C-alpha positions, 0 to 999 in steps of 0.5 A, spaced: 555 457 484 547 460 484 548 467 486 543 470 490 540 477 489 539 480 496 535 486 497 535 492 503 531 498 503 529 503 507 524 508 503 517 507 501 511 511 498 505 511 500 497 511 499 494 516 497 486 517 501 481 521 498 477 521 503 479 526 510 480 521 515 483 521 522 485 515 526 485 516 534 490 514 538 494 513 544 493 516 551 497 521 554 504 521 551 505 524 544 512 524 541 516 529 542 521 532 537 527 528 537 533 531 540 536 532 534 531 535 529 529 531 522 531 535 516 532 534 509 535 536 503 530 540 498 529 535 493 531 529 498 525 524 499 522 520 506 517 517 508 516 521 514 512 521 521 509 527 522 505 531 528 500 535 524 499 542 528 491 540 527 485 536 524 485 542 519 492 541 517 490 534 515 484 536 511 488 541 507 493 535 506 488 530 503 484 536 499 491 537 496 493 529 494 498 528 499 501 522 498 498 518 505 502 511 508 497 509 512 490 512 516 492 517 520 493 517 528 491 522 533 494 521 540 491 525 545 489 531 540 495 531 536 495 528 529 500 523 527 500 522 520 506 517 515 508 522 510 511 521 503 515 528 503 521 532 500 525 536 504 522 542 501 515 539 503 518 538 510 519 545 511 512 548 508 508 543 513 514 545 519 513 552 518 505 551 518 506 548 525 507 541 525 514 538 527 517 531 524 517 525 529 521 519 525 524 518 518 521 511 517 524 510 510 528 514 505 528 515 497 534 511 495 536 506 500 533 500 497 539 500 492 541 494 490 547 491 492 549 482 492 552 479 498 551 472 502 548 475 508 545 481 510 541 483 516 542 490 516 538 494 523 534 499 521 535 505 524 530 508 529 528 515 531 527 516 537 521 518 539 521 522 547 515 522 552 511 528 553 507 529 558 500 532 555 496 537 559 489 535 556 485 533 562 476 533 562 473 539 560 470 543 567 464 547 564 457 543 567 455 540 561 447 541 561 446 533 559 449 526 561 451 523 555 450 516 554 457 510 553 457 504 550 464 500 550 464 497 543 471 493 545 476 492 550 481 487 549 487 485 551 494 481 549 500 480 551 506 479 548 515 479 549 512 479 556 507 486 555 501 485 556 496 492 553 489 494 553 485 497 547 479 500 549 473 502 544 467 507 546 461 510 542 457 517 546 451 517 544 453 526 544 455 525 537 455 532 534 460 535 540 466 534 537 468 536 544 466 531 549 472 528 551 471 521 554 477 516 559 478 510 560 479 507 567 483 500 568 484 495 575 488 489 573 488 481 576 494 484 582 490 491 584 492 495 579 488 501 577 490 506 571 487 510 566 487 513 559 484 518 554 480 516 549 480 520 542 474 522 536 475 518 530 471 521 524 471 518 518 468 522 512 465 527 516 461 522 521 463 521 528 464 513 529 467 512 536 472 514 540 478 509 542 486 509 543 492 505 540 494 499 545 496 502 551 502 497 556 498 495 562 502 492 568 498 485 567 491 482 566 486 487 566 480 485 569 475 491 569 474 496 564 470 503 566 469 509 561 468 516 563 465 523 558 466 530 560 457 531 560 458 525 566 456 519 562 458 513 565 459 506 562 457 500 566 464 495 568 466 490 562 471 485 563 476 486 558 477 479 553 483 476 551 484 477 543 485 474 539 484 467 543 486 462 539 491 458 538 493 454 531 495 447 532 503 445 534 507 445 529 511 436 529 517 436 530 521 437 524 516 442 521 520 445 514 520 453 514 524 459 513 525 458 505 526 466 505 532 469 505 532 475 501 528 480 498 526 477 491 524 482 485 520 479 480 524 475 476 527 472 481 520 470 482 519 467 476 524 463 477 522 460 484 516 459 481 520 454 475 524 451 481 518 449 486 513 446 479 521 442 478 522 440 485 514 438 486 512 434 480 505 431 482 503 437 487 505 443 483 501 446 476 504 453 473 497 457 470 499 462 466 495 467 467 492 470 460 492 478 460 499 479 459 502 486 462 506 491 458 512 490 460 517 494 463 517 498 458 516 506 457 516 511 452 523 514 449 522 522 451 525 528 451 526 536 452 527 539 446 530 546 447 531 549 456 525 546 460 527 553 464 527 557 458 522 554 452 522 548 451 517 542 448 516 535 450 517 530 444 515 522 446 516 516 441 510 513 440 513 505 441 516 504 446 523 505 448 526 498 447 523 499 441 527 501 436 526 509 440 531 509 445 537 514 442 533 517 436 535 525 437 531 530 435 533 537 434 531 544 431 535 548 426 536 555 423 535 555 415 539 560 414 535 563 409 529 568 409 522 566 409 522 560 410 515 555 412 516 550 418 518 544 416 519 537 420 523 530 416 525 524 420 532 521 416 536 516 420 533 516 427 534 524 428 528 528 428 529 535 424 524 541 425 527 547 420 524 554 424 520 558 419 524 564 418 521 572 417 523 577 411 530 579 415 531 571 416 530 570 423 526 564 427 519 565 428 516 559 430 513 558 436 513 552 442 505 551 440 507 551 432 513 546 433 509 541 437 503 541 432 507 540 427 510 534 430 504 532 432 500 533 424 507 530 420 509 525 424 503 522 428 506 514 427 512 516 431 512 522 435 508 526 439 509 533 442 506 537 448 509 544 449 512 544 456 509 548 462 509 555 462 513 554 454 506 556 451 506 561 446 513 563 447 519 563 442 522 556 439 529 556 440 534 552 436 536 547 440 538 540 439 540 534 438 537 531 444 537 523 445 530 520 446 530 515 452 525 511 456 529 512 462 528 505 466 535 503 469 533 496 469 538 492 466 536 485 468 529 485 467 527 483 461 523 488 456 517 486 453 510 483 455 510 479 462 505 473 463 504 473 470 504 467 472 500 463 479 502 456 482 496 451 482 498 447 489 494 441 492 494 432 491 486 434 487 488 439 482 481 438 478 477 442 482 474 438 487 476 441 492 475 447 497 479 453 493 483 458 496 487 464 493 493 468 496 496 474 491 500 479 493 504 485 491 498 488 488 502 495 490 509 495 486 513 498 492 510 493 497 516 488 498 516 484 503 508 481 500 512 476 495 515 473 501 510 471 505 505 469 499 513 464 497 515 463 503 507 460 504 507 456 497 514 452 499 511 450 506 505 446 504 509 443 499 515 441 503 512 439 508 507 434 504 512 429 504 513 429 512 507 432 515 501 428 514 497 434 517 500 438 511 498 433 507 491 432 509 491 439 508 493 439 500 489 433 499 482 437 502 484 443 499 486 446 492 491 452 493 493 458 488 498 463 489 500 469 485 506 472 488 507 478 484 500 481 480 504 487 478 510 485 475 512 492 472 511 496 477 515 492 481 520 492 476 520 500 477 520 500 484 527 495 484 530 498 479 528 506 478 524 508 484 522 505 490 516 509 492 512 507 486 506 504 488 502 503 481 503 499 474 507 502 469 501 504 463 501 511 463 494 514 461 496 520 462 495 526 456 498 533 454 502 536 459 501 531 464 506 526 459 512 531 462 518 526 464 518 530 470 512 526 472 515 520 471 514 517 477 508 519 478 505 515 472 501 509 472 495 506 475 493 502 481 491 495 481 487 495 487 483 501 485 481 498 478 477 493 479 468 494 477 465 493 483 465 499 488 469 503 483 470 511 482 466 510 477 460 509 481 461 514 485 465 510 491 470 513 495 478 511 495 480 513 488 481 518 483 480 520 475 487 524 476 493 520 472 498 522 476 495 520 483 498 514 488 491 511 486 489 512 480 483 508 477 484 507 471 481 509 465 475 505 466 474 499 470 478 493 469 483 497 464 488 493 466 491 487 465 493 485 472 487 486 475 483 482 470 489 477 472 486 476 478 479 476 476 480 471 470 483 466 476 478 467 480 472 466 474 476 460 471 476 456 478 469 456 481 472 452 487 475 458 489 470 460 496 477 464 500 481 469 499 487 473 501 489 479 498 497 481 502 499 488 501 503 492 506 504 496 511 501 497 518 499 490 521 491 490 519 487 484 517 480 485 513 474 483 509 468 487 505 465 492 505 471 496 502 468 502 500 462 507 501 459 514 497 461 520 501 454 523 501 452 518 508 457 515 508 453 508 505 457 502 504 457 497 500 452 491 503 455 489 509 455 481 509 448 477 512 450 476 520 452 468 518 457 471 513 460 476 518 461 471 524 465 468 519 469 473 518 471 475 524 471 468 528 476 466 522 480 473 522 481 471 530 484 464 529 488 467 523 490 473 527 492 467 532 496 463 527 500 470 525 502 470 533 506 464 534 511 467 530 514 472 535 509 474 538 505 479 533 498 481 535 494 485 530 490 490 534 483 488 534 481 496 532 485 494 526 480 487 525 474 488 520 471 491 514 475 495 511 471 502 510 471 501 518 477 500 520 482 503 514 478 508 509 474 507 503 477 504 498 474 505 491 475 498 485 479 494 490 479 486 489 477 483 495 470 486 493 470 484 487 472 477 490 466 477 495 461 480 491 461 478 483 464 471 486 462 469 493 469 469 495 471 470 503 476 475 501 480 478 506 485 482 506 492 483 510 496 488 511 503 485 514 508 489 517 505 491 524 507 497 528 512 495 533 512 496 540 519 500 543 519 500 551 525 505 552 520 511 548 513 508 550 511 509 542 509 505 537 513 505 530 513 504 523 516 500 519 515 502 513 514 498 506 521 496 504 524 494 511 531 491 513 530 485 511 530 481 518 524 485 519 521 483 512 524 476 513 520 477 521 513 479 516 514 473 511 515 467 517 509 469 520 504 472 514 506 464 511 504 462 518 497 466 517 496 463 511 497 456 512 491 458 518 487 460 512 487 453 508 484 449 514 478 454 515 478 453 509 478 445 509 473 446 516 468 450 512 468 446 506 467 440 511 461 442 515 457 444 508 451 439 508 454 437 502 460 434 504 456 431 508 
């Protein structure tokens, strides 16, 4: 019997944003404080949706490296941000005027268990409605501004119709301009809602709101401003207004029944290759990752009083876990400081004075270890311990701190699936890759569901067989297996890989959950190293760019696969969460918000037209619609992400490269709010995401087929 490991979770981590971003949002209702106050213990960590006091509070959070899950949203002047916080940090924010609205997920709720069927419902914090007192300014304006409706779209999902609008004013420098949208539906009902100002990198972009519920199909929309500007009336358009071909009777899907660790994914790849011989190649990517390994470390002394951090040069699994370190008093006068290593014990004999008292300092002990055992150990002085007397301490045992007993402790070979009838480069190629960020557990479920749909239906569905005749499909289910193993086994908030580039005090084990490189900030195009915004040189930052461009095996693997197969012309990078559909440019320089070059008019049309098709396919599964405000270039609808892989593939290799952010906010009709689902939702939600976004990837294959057929060479 095959025992399946099923994972459930309710904990996430978040994306560190290095530029000031605000995200305007929903109409007249702002979330009220829940009936039961949301609290955390001082050391507990959770992903919390917080209503901030004002923009200045958000600016301070960003400037100090707050861990933001996605782009903050402003609702009627109130800013909502999804933040990874400890209880102490939440208490500080609350004391400064912020209000916790929803616990999206908690750290530690991703603990493992074995079960045949787990369909836990996500616990949501119901947010009540608070009437907004904001209105139009009564002060007479000296001049009338001009308004332009940039977007006006509507759609219906689960029986509810939504309207979203985006409007720009020519009074770009006036932060107090208020814009209100008025609408009329087909049945004659009228209504209105306010928009919020959106600035990015200090520059005005437009005003907009989150999707608003309306009672029927909207047929007219106008916007007015507090300065007297009035837009022309427009007719909102249906979004996305694209529907994929209907699935034939007997179409096979739903191959995902559990969260999958990298070990599980490796087994799934092996099974697919065995089951579908003739349609599958398994590609071992050339750069092996570090593996689920870390250096062994111990505190020598008491970190709260006086201590030295001792770390093994080799990884813990290479014979260094369990090595002991100690300081001893020689019991004699006028003895020098000495260091010896014997029988897996590092002994530091402290120096003594003429009275026989030990006189070595922490700095001297660390320097002696580094000088006399450089091939085995590194030592640093614990923060706050510099120059203090070194106590007699130990023995302390070095340990790598890793909890995953079932994970192979060796370099990892990342694998890709290649699917198709003609796997020889003669057909247009599509690349789908996922889990660059370790904590995004739902993303490999999307790519594996997609791969298995294509393979299973190739035998029974002529349309699928035709797709695999005409398209060469590549799938990397987990780009970052080391970080994913750490996320499943040790710290489910892990975003980065496991390579630790930190030096000196930042290698202190208290920072172990902050080590690693953000794989999706490690590429060469529009990188931090070239002055673009959205990555960091701080090794403890959530979006640390690495020691250099392409310093990491994970990013080099993505590039190597694309370079080795120049027939790849389309790519989709699957991330979570928030419900976005994006494409280049993905980064800009802060001064003047200068983005990477914009695609040509024809390519921009290709990106948007294809997005409509794919968004339409996603919506077929359970009605999930990616909002038009979250569909577009990364730098415009999310934030600047310096050194991301989609920019690498597009600008460097000429590939049409998109990004999914699966895990769209869900509308709660009871509270009248859009609610976040997080990176590791209960499996029912993750399963739904896998099904709908796999359908989107199938539509991407159709897009590639149609594109190739339209090229002159093909005709």
